[in-house]
N, C-alpha and C positions, 0 to 999 in steps of 0.2 A: 051339353056345351060347357056348362060351368064345371060339372063333375064328370069323371070318366063314365062311359056307358058302353053298351054293346057296340055302338057305332063310332065312338070317340075314344081313341087310345089315351092312356094315362098321360103321356107326354104332350098330348094336344089339348087336354082339358084346360080351361081358363084358370082354374085354381092352381094347377101345376105350373103353368107359365107364369102366373102371378108370384108363386113362390120363388121361381128363378129370378124374377125381376127384383124381388125384395132382397135376395142374396147379393145382387149386384149393387144395391143401394147402400153401401157402407157410408157414403157421403153424398150430399145432394148433387144431382146431375141434370143436365138438359135431357130432353126426350131423345134428341138425335144422338148424343153421346151414349145414352143407355141403350138405344137401338143398335148402335155399332158394336158395343160390347156384347149384347145379347146375341146378335147375329154371328159374331166371331166365336162365341162360346158354343153355339149350336153347330157351326161348321166343323168344330173340332170333335164334337160328340158323334160317335159312330152309332148308327142304328136309329137316330132320332129323325123324324120327319121335319123338313124345313117349316119354319113358322113365318107366315106372311106378316107384313107390317100392320095390316088391319086387325089381325088376330092378336098381335102384340098390344095394340092400342086398346082393344076390348079387354084384355087382361088388366091393363093399367086403369081403365074405367071401373072395372070390378073392384080393384084395390082402393080406388078413390071413394066409391060408393060405400064400402064397408069401413072407411076411415083408416085404412092401413097406410095410406100415403097422402101427402098434401102437395099442392102446387103453388109456389110463391116465387115471385120475381123471376119467372122463367126456369125455375129449378124444381125438380121432383125430389121429394125427401120423404123418408119414413116418418110416420106420425109417432109421437112419443107416448100417446095414450094407450 
């Protein structure tokens, strides 16, 4: 689930989705804005399986748990540490 495995493709692993989320976080964004950008990016990518909103949120949860992002005043931002 977190890492790719025999049953989870690389583009569906939470770590891969989290990396894509971090790429989109050049500046602080709301979750809904980030989801729209992420979904649009995935629609343009050929060969990638669609990512559901709950899987997207799990990737954000993982990023938060490892300290890669913070959530302040309704905005998600990359952590500087």
